[in-house]
C-alpha positions in Angstrom: 0.0 0.0 0.0 2.8 2.4 0.9 4.5 1.7 -2.5 1.3 2.2 -4.4 0.5 5.6 -2.7 4.0 6.8 -3.3 3.8 6.1 -7.0 0.4 7.8 -7.2 1.7 10.9 -5.4 4.6 11.3 -7.9 2.4 10.6 -10.9 -0.3 13.1 -9.8 1.9 16.1 -9.7 3.3 15.5 -13.2 2.2 18.0 -15.9 1.3 15.3 -18.4 -0.9 12.3 -18.4 -0.8 10.2 -15.3 1.8 7.5 -15.6 0.6 4.0 -15.7 0.9 2.1 -12.4 1.8 -1.0 -14.2 5.3 0.3 -14.7 6.1 2.6 -11.8 9.7 3.1 -12.8 8.4 5.1 -15.8 7.4 7.8 -13.3 11.1 8.8 -13.0 11.8 8.7 -16.7 8.6 10.3 -18.0 9.0 12.4 -21.1 6.5 14.9 -19.7 8.1 17.8 -17.9 7.5 18.3 -14.2 7.8 21.4 -12.1 10.5 21.8 -9.6 8.0 21.1 -6.9 7.1 17.9 -8.7 10.8 16.9 -8.9 11.2 17.6 -5.1 8.2 15.5 -4.3 9.4 12.8 -6.6 12.9 12.9 -5.1 11.6 12.8 -1.5 9.2 10.1 -2.3 11.9 8.1 -4.0 14.0 8.4 -0.8 11.1 7.2 1.3 10.4 4.4 -1.1 14.1 3.3 -1.1 14.3 3.5 2.7 11.1 1.5 3.1 12.5 -1.2 0.8 15.8 -1.3 2.5 14.2 -1.6 6.0 11.9 -4.3 4.7 14.8 -6.2 3.2 16.9 -6.1 6.3 13.9 -7.0 8.5 13.3 -10.1 6.5 17.0 -11.0 6.6 17.1 -10.6 10.3 14.1 -12.9 10.7 15.7 -15.4 8.4 19.0 -15.2 10.2 17.3 -15.8 13.5 15.5 -18.7 12.0 12.5 -18.0 14.2 9.4 -19.9 13.0 6.3 -17.8 13.6 2.6 -18.3 13.0 2.7 -16.2 9.8 1.5 -18.3 6.9 3.9 -16.7 4.4 7.0 -17.5 6.6 5.9 -21.1 7.3 5.1 -21.8 3.6 8.3 -20.3 2.4 10.8 -21.6 4.9 9.2 -24.9 5.9 7.8 -26.7 2.8 5.2 -29.4 3.4 4.5 -32.7 1.6 1.7 -32.9 -0.9 -1.3 -35.2 -0.5 0.2 -38.0 -2.6 3.3 -38.1 -0.4 1.1 -38.3 2.8 -0.9 -41.1 1.2 2.3 -43.0 0.4 3.4 -42.7 4.1 0.0 -44.2 5.1 0.4 -46.9 2.6 3.8 -48.0 3.9 2.4 -47.8 7.5 -0.4 -50.2 6.6 1.9 -52.6 4.8 4.8 -52.7 7.3 4.1 -51.3 10.7 2.4 -54.3 12.3 4.6 -56.9 10.6 7.9 -55.1 11.6 6.8 -55.0 15.2 5.8 -58.6 15.1 9.2 -59.7 13.6 11.4 -57.5 15.9 9.6 -58.7 19.1 9.4 -62.3 18.2 11.1 -65.1 20.1 13.5 -65.5 17.1 15.1 -62.1 18.0 15.8 -63.4 21.6 15.0 -60.0 23.2 17.6 -58.1 21.1 20.2 -58.2 23.9 23.4 -56.3 23.1 26.2 -58.6 21.9 23.9 -61.6 21.3 22.7 -63.4 18.3 19.4 -61.6 18.8 21.1 -58.3 18.3 22.8 -59.4 15.1 19.6 -60.9 13.7 17.7 -57.7 14.5 20.5 -55.5 13.0 20.4 -57.6 9.8 16.6 -57.3 9.6 16.8 -53.4 9.9 19.7 -53.2 7.4 17.7 -55.4 5.0 14.7 -53.1 5.3 16.9 -50.1 4.5 18.4 -51.8 1.5 15.0 -52.7 0.1 14.0 -49.1 0.5 17.0 -48.1 -1.8 18.8 -46.4 1.0 22.6 -46.3 1.2 24.7 -47.6 4.1 25.8 -44.6 6.2 29.2 -45.8 7.6 32.6 -46.8 6.4 34.1 -50.0 7.7 37.9 -50.0 7.5 38.1 -53.7 8.5 36.2 -54.7 5.4 37.4 -51.8 3.2 33.8 -50.7 2.6 32.4 -47.2 2.3 28.7 -47.8 2.5 28.2 -50.2 5.4 24.9 -50.2 7.3 26.8 -51.0 10.5 28.8 -48.8 12.9 30.7 -51.0 15.4 30.4 -49.8 19.0 33.2 -51.0 21.3 31.6 -52.3 24.4 32.3 -54.4 27.5 29.9 -56.7 29.2 30.0 -57.4 32.9 27.9 -60.1 34.6 27.9 -60.5 38.4 28.1 -64.2 39.4 25.3 -64.5 41.9 26.8 -67.6 43.6 29.8 -65.5 44.7 27.8 -62.5 45.9 28.0 -61.4 49.5 27.1 -57.9 50.6 25.6 -56.3 53.7 25.4 -53.2 55.8 26.5 -53.2 59.4 26.5 -50.6 62.2 28.8 -50.2 65.2 26.5 -52.5 67.3 26.8 -55.2 64.7 23.2 -54.8 63.6 23.3 -55.8 60.0 21.1 -56.4 56.9 22.1 -58.8 54.2 21.9 -57.6 50.6 20.8 -60.0 47.9 21.6 -59.2 44.3 18.3 -58.5 42.5 16.2 -58.6 45.6 17.6 -55.8 47.8 20.4 -54.4 45.7 21.8 -54.4 42.1 25.5 -53.9 42.0 28.3 -53.9 39.4 31.7 -52.4 38.9 33.6 -50.1 36.5 36.9 -52.1 37.0 38.3 -53.6 33.8 41.5 -55.1 35.2 40.1 -57.5 37.7 37.2 -60.0 37.9 37.0 -59.8 41.7 35.4 -57.0 43.8 36.4 -57.1 47.4 35.3 -54.2 49.5 35.6 -54.8 53.3 34.0 -52.5 55.8 34.1 -49.1 54.1 32.3 -46.4 56.0 29.3 -44.9 54.2 29.1 -41.1 53.6 25.7 -39.5 52.9 25.8 -37.3 49.8 22.2 -36.1 49.8 21.1 -35.8 46.2 24.8 -35.6 45.1 24.2 -32.5 43.0 26.8 -29.9 42.0 24.9 -27.0 40.4 26.5 -23.9 41.9 25.3 -21.4 39.2 22.0 -19.8 38.4 19.2 -20.7 38.5 19.8 -23.4 41.2 22.8 -22.3 43.3 23.0 -25.8 44.8 26.1 -27.7 45.9 26.0 -30.9 48.0 29.7 -31.1 48.2 31.3 -27.8 49.1 34.8 -28.4 50.2 34.1 -31.9 51.4 36.2 -34.5 49.6 34.6 -37.8 48.6 37.7 -39.3 47.1 38.0 -43.0 47.8 34.7 -43.0 49.8 31.5 -44.9 49.4 28.6 -42.4 48.9 24.9 -43.1 49.5 22.9 -40.9 47.1 19.3 -40.1 46.8 17.8 -40.4 43.3 15.9 -37.5 41.8 16.3 -33.8 43.0 15.2 -31.5 45.8 11.7 -30.0 45.6 13.5 -26.6 45.3 14.5 -27.6 41.8 10.9 -28.4 40.8 9.9 -24.9 42.1 12.3 -23.4 39.6 11.9 -25.7 36.6 8.7 -27.6 37.2 10.3 -30.7 35.7 13.0 -33.2 36.5 16.4 -31.7 35.4 19.4 -33.7 34.4 20.7 -33.3 37.9 18.0 -35.6 39.1 18.9 -38.5 36.8 20.7 -41.4 38.5 23.3 -41.5 35.7 24.3 -37.9 36.5 25.1 -38.9 40.1 27.5 -41.6 38.8 29.1 -39.1 36.4 29.6 -36.5 39.1 31.1 -39.0 41.6 33.4 -40.5 39.0 34.7 -37.0 38.4 35.3 -36.6 42.1 37.2 -39.9 42.5 34.7 -41.7 44.7 35.3 -45.4 45.4 31.7 -46.4 45.1 28.1 -45.2 44.9 24.8 -46.7 46.3 21.7 -45.2 44.7 18.8 -45.4 47.2 15.8 -46.6 45.3 12.1 -45.7 45.8 9.5 -46.1 43.1 8.5 -42.4 43.4 12.1 -41.1 43.0 13.2 -43.4 40.3 10.0 -43.3 38.3 9.7 -47.1 38.2 9.4 -50.0 40.7 12.0 -52.4 41.9 10.8 -54.9 39.4 12.7 -52.9 36.7 15.9 -53.0 38.8 15.5 -56.7 39.3 15.1 -57.3 35.6 18.2 -55.3 34.9 20.2 -57.1 37.6 19.6 -60.4 35.8 21.1 -59.0 32.6 24.6 -58.3 31.7 25.8 -54.8 32.5 27.0 -53.1 29.3 29.3 -50.1 29.0 31.6 -48.4 26.6 35.2 -49.5 26.8 36.2 -46.0 27.7 35.1 -43.6 30.4 34.7 -39.9 29.9 37.8 -37.7 30.3 38.8 -36.9 33.9 36.6 -39.8 35.3 37.8 -42.4 37.8 36.4 -45.9 37.7 34.1 -46.9 40.5 35.0 -50.1 42.4 31.3 -50.8 43.0 28.1 -49.0 42.2 24.4 -49.7 41.8 21.0 -49.6 43.4 20.0 -50.2 47.0 16.4 -50.9 47.9 14.9 -48.4 50.3 13.0 -51.4 51.9 16.4 -53.0 52.9 17.5 -49.6 54.2 14.4 -49.0 56.2 14.6 -52.6 57.7 17.8 -51.5 59.3 16.3 -48.2 60.3 13.6 -50.0 62.3 16.3 -51.0 64.7 16.7 -47.3 65.6 20.3 -47.0 64.4 20.0 -45.0 61.2 17.4 -42.6 59.7 14.6 -43.8 57.6 14.6 -43.0 53.9 12.1 -40.3 54.4 14.2 -38.7 57.1 17.2 -38.7 54.7 15.2 -36.8 52.1 14.3 -34.2 54.7 17.9 -33.7 55.6 19.0 -33.5 51.9 16.2 -31.0 51.1 17.7 -28.4 53.5 19.4 -25.5 51.8 23.0 -25.6 52.7 23.2 -29.3 53.2 26.7 -30.8 52.7 27.9 -34.3 52.1 28.8 -35.8 55.5 29.1 -39.0 57.6 27.4 -37.6 60.7 23.9 -39.0 60.2 24.9 -42.6 60.7 27.8 -44.8 61.5 27.4 -47.6 59.0 29.8 -49.7 57.0 29.3 -51.3 53.6 30.7 -54.7 52.6 30.7 -56.3 49.1 32.5 -59.2 47.7 31.6 -60.8 44.3 33.1 -62.1 41.1 32.2 -61.0 37.6 32.5 -62.5 34.2 33.5 -59.9 31.6 33.8 -59.9 27.8 34.6 -57.5 25.1 32.1 -57.1 22.3 31.1 -54.9 19.5 27.6 -53.6 19.4 26.1 -52.5 16.1 24.5 -49.2 15.4 22.5 -49.5 12.1 22.3 -46.5 9.9 21.2 -45.6 6.3 21.2 -42.4 4.3 18.7 -40.7 2.1 21.3 -38.7 0.2 20.7 -35.1 -0.7 19.4 -34.8 -4.3 21.9 -31.9 -4.9 25.1 -34.0 -4.3 26.3 -37.4 -5.0 28.3 -37.8 -1.8 28.3 -36.3 1.6 30.6 -33.3 1.7 32.1 -32.8 5.2 32.7 -29.1 4.6 29.4 -28.0 3.2 26.6 -30.6 3.7 24.0 -30.5 6.5 22.3 -33.6 8.0 19.1 -34.5 9.8 19.3 -37.5 12.1 16.3 -39.7 12.9 16.8 -42.2 15.7 15.1 -45.1 17.4 17.0 -47.8 19.3 16.4 -51.4 18.6 18.2 -53.1 21.5 16.3 -54.5 24.5 17.1 -56.7 27.6 17.6 -60.0 25.9 16.8 -63.2 27.9 16.4 -63.7 31.6 19.2 -66.3 31.6 21.3 -68.3 29.2 19.2 -71.4 29.9 16.3 -69.7 28.1 16.0 -70.9 24.5 12.6 -70.5 22.8 10.2 -69.9 25.7 8.3 -66.6 25.6 8.2 -66.7 29.4 12.0 -65.9 29.7 12.5 -63.5 26.8 12.2 -59.7 27.1 10.4 -59.1 23.8 10.4 -55.3 24.0 7.5 -54.9 21.6 6.5 -51.4 22.7 10.0 -50.7 24.0 11.2 -50.4 21.3 10.3 -52.6 18.3 7.4 -50.1 17.8 9.7 -47.1 17.5 12.0 -48.9 15.0 9.0 -49.9 13.0 8.0 -46.2 12.8 11.5 -45.3 11.8 11.4 -47.9 9.0 8.1 -46.6 7.6 9.6 -43.1 7.4 12.8 -44.4 5.8 10.8 -46.3 3.1 8.7 -43.2 2.5 11.7 -40.8 2.1 13.5 -43.5 0.0 10.6 -43.6 -2.4 10.3 -39.8 -2.6 14.0 -39.5 -3.3 13.6 -42.2 -6.1 10.9 -40.2 -7.8 12.6 -36.9 -7.4 10.5 -35.3 -4.7 13.2 -35.1 -2.0 15.6 -33.9 -0.5 17.8 -30.8 -0.3 19.3 -32.1 2.9 20.6 -35.6 3.6 18.7 -37.7 6.2 20.4 -40.3 8.4 18.1 -43.0 9.7 20.0 -44.4 12.8 18.9 -47.3 15.0 21.4 -47.3 17.9 22.2 -50.2 20.1 22.7 -50.3 23.9 20.1 -47.6 24.6 19.0 -49.6 27.6 22.5 -49.4 28.9 22.3 -45.6 29.3 22.3 -44.5 25.7 25.7 -46.0 24.8 25.1 -46.5 21.0 23.9 -42.9 20.4 26.7 -41.6 22.7 29.2 -43.4 20.6 27.7 -42.0 17.4 28.0 -38.4 18.6 31.6 -39.1 19.4 32.1 -40.6 15.9 29.5 -38.9 13.6 29.5 -39.3 9.8 29.5 -35.5 9.6 30.7 -33.0 12.2 27.9 -32.3 14.7 27.9 -28.6 13.9 26.5 -29.7 10.5 23.8 -31.8 12.0 20.8 -29.5 12.0 18.4 -31.6 14.0 17.8 -35.0 15.7 14.3 -36.5 15.8 13.8 -39.5 18.1 11.2 -42.2 18.7 11.0 -44.4 21.7 7.7 -46.3 21.9 4.4 -45.8 20.2 0.8 -44.8 21.0 -1.2 -48.1 20.8 -4.2 -46.8 22.8 -6.0 -44.7 20.2 -6.1 -41.2 18.6 -5.3 -38.2 20.7 -6.3 -34.5 20.5 -2.8 -33.4 21.4 0.8 -34.3 20.6 4.0 -33.9 22.6 7.6 -33.2 21.7 10.1 -33.4 24.5 12.7 -30.6 24.1 10.0 -28.5 22.6 11.0 -25.2 24.3 14.7 -25.5 23.7 15.0 -24.6 20.0 13.1 -23.4 16.9 12.2 -27.1 16.3 9.4 -26.5 18.8 7.9 -23.8 16.7 8.0 -26.0 13.6 6.4 -28.8 15.7 3.6 -26.5 16.7 2.9 -25.6 13.1 2.8 -29.2 11.8 0.6 -30.3 14.7 -1.8 -27.5 13.7 -1.9 -28.9 10.2 -3.0 -32.3 11.7 -5.7 -30.5 13.8 -3.9 -31.3 17.0 -2.8 -29.1 19.9 0.6 -29.1 21.5 0.5 -30.8 24.9 2.9 -30.6 27.8 5.2 -33.3 28.8 2.7 -35.8 30.3 5.2 -36.9 33.0 7.7 -34.1 33.6 8.7 -35.5 36.9 10.2 -38.6 35.2 12.8 -36.9 33.1 12.0 -38.7 29.8 14.0 -36.0 28.0 17.2 -37.5 29.4 16.3 -41.1 29.0 16.4 -41.7 25.3 18.7 -41.3 22.3 18.0 -37.6 21.6 19.8 -36.7 24.8 23.4 -37.2 23.7 22.6 -35.0 20.7 21.2 -32.3 23.0 24.3 -32.5 25.2 26.4 -31.7 22.1 24.3 -28.8 21.1 22.1 -30.3 18.3 18.5 -29.1 18.4 16.5 -32.3 19.1 13.0 -33.6 19.9 11.6 -36.8 21.2 8.2 -37.2 19.6 5.4 -38.8 21.6 1.7 -38.7 22.1 -0.4 -36.5 24.4 -2.7 -37.3 27.3 -6.2 -36.4 25.9 -7.5 -39.4 23.9 -10.5 -39.0 21.6 -13.5 -40.5 23.3 -11.8 -40.0 26.7 -11.9 -36.3 27.3 -9.9 -36.2 30.6 -6.5 -37.6 31.7 -8.0 -40.6 33.6 -7.7 -42.9 30.5 -4.1 -41.9 29.9 -3.2 -42.5 33.6 -4.9 -45.9 33.5 -3.5 -47.4 30.3 0.0 -45.9 30.5 0.1 -46.6 34.3 -0.8 -50.3 33.7 1.9 -50.6 31.1 4.6 -49.1 33.3 3.6 -51.1 36.3 3.2 -54.6 34.7 4.9 -54.6 31.3 7.7 -52.0 31.1 11.0 -54.0 31.0 9.1 -57.2 31.7 8.5 -60.3 29.5 4.9 -59.2 29.1 5.9 -56.3 26.8 5.1 -58.4 23.8 3.4 -58.3 20.4 0.2 -59.9 21.9 -0.2 -56.9 24.2 -0.1 -54.5 21.3 -2.4 -56.6 19.2 -5.0 -57.0 21.9 -5.6 -53.2 22.1 -8.9 -52.1 20.5 -7.2 -49.5 18.2 -3.4 -50.0 18.2 -2.4 -48.2 15.0 -4.5 -45.0 14.4 -2.6 -43.2 17.2 0.6 -44.4 15.7 -0.4 -43.0 12.3 -0.9 -39.6 13.9 2.6 -39.8 15.3 3.9 -40.8 11.8 2.2 -38.0 10.0 3.5 -35.4 12.4 7.1 -36.8 12.1 6.8 -37.0 8.3 5.7 -33.3 8.1 8.5 -32.2 10.4 11.2 -34.2 8.6 10.0 -33.1 5.2 10.1 -29.4 6.2 13.6 -29.8 7.5 14.8 -31.8 4.5 13.4 -29.4 1.9 14.4 -26.2 3.7 17.6 -24.2 3.9 16.7 -22.8 7.3 18.7 -24.2 10.3 16.9 -24.4 13.7 18.7 -22.5 16.4 18.7 -22.8 20.2 16.5 -20.6 22.2 18.3 -21.4 25.4 20.6 -24.2 26.4 19.3 -25.3 29.7 19.0 -29.1 30.3 
């Protein structure tokens, strides 16, 4: 409007016929003579017009440079392209063809629970790689040992440690010789970092109470459980989770509340050992999950992080066992320990109890190579990845699970951890998307950016496969524009909302909001912010390295169930009775009344999100980096 009025103003004062608006530049080159006043008006208007255009240009450039996605239709349409109807129909076609069958195959007895370093892992990896190859995707990795450049496998150097229960002796004892015996899997779950010995022998080391074992001295928390107190060569009792003070600030579990953070912090401080005091409320799951994990091999990378000292012994201690000793009046109950640790200014100390910890056990160890499985949809603009100029989108979903209860288990479903929902379902969704993008690339509809579909191993062992990948990426991480992760699937019906963990951290959240609107859904909050799901799946190592990342999941409001009671019931039942249990099987998914319409909602959102990223030249930026 401003431009049009300016042209009209100049044209009106000219002595001749009004110049046509169809070619406004003729105004300044008209053969009709203008008066001096006309020339002054024309000149001043030209300056105004030029200034307006310059300001508009720079405003748009600033908006583009900030990469801030807004609700404005023109910005969304121009910067975040969307798939056409035919492409969405192709996605749904692949989902109907493959989703159910892939879950059934990956969670079958034949895959033996997909335990890391087992035949089941290798069978599962071959199945995933075969699906990638059938979808015309390229292997993402080079394999120097086989002199290949397009391997579907990235070998992850791991070590497995299995505690021999027959050798296990552990107990807590006070000065009056009151004691409580600890039984592996029943009242504790222990292992070791040591790699140079198969024997752990810890005799009578005095316990020190570390509270929540958090070191967060800067804003916004200003919390330090250690101060100047040394924990070097000490056994530390840690509470899991975080003080209520933290929830008052963030209203969610922060990374400081994760049990894995406690181990990292105490390794850095040179502690001898760590006991994590378990309650279902603080951990977010019951002791049955700890028991299941204690029966499996403990898997870890063959290297620790820099400046970290190995722990002689570490693991979980049941609060029931602790409180059994507290009943004798010698030590504080678990609830009392929480009250002490909640106090602002609390410092790690050994004044609350005089208690010694004993542990002797033997371990079997083995070295192994886990397998990350990855495939590329190559950019349509280049034949090969260019480490200096290319950018990459990573889509992740782990395929490993807990394997078998014991080595005597062969083909019985009663002793195999099938992991149908966790996470055969997530891998099945990843494969549907890989097939869809492979097809679009083949017919020339995609992509300006390359997409890596990555199914990491050893997620159940604290995100080891994805952690190894970010240490050894196929492109530098500063050229990875986004990571989108799946872990599980909505098998309980369609929802009215969708959730992306990590939503508020980067511009990806704004894009997620736009694509959910296109699917007639609202953006829901993290349904379980107190459980810290953001830190418990494969997007987290990418977030730690500065890559904008989301974990996509479903909301809490299900169609036909307009309050959260239905969510709490069905998800609560799964977590209580099936999560990390043998009953997380294909039959559970198949017995649901509507297992795949909710999954299709998740796939459509993910597809729109990935298509926009793959076809855009805009790079999401961090809004703030607070994990």
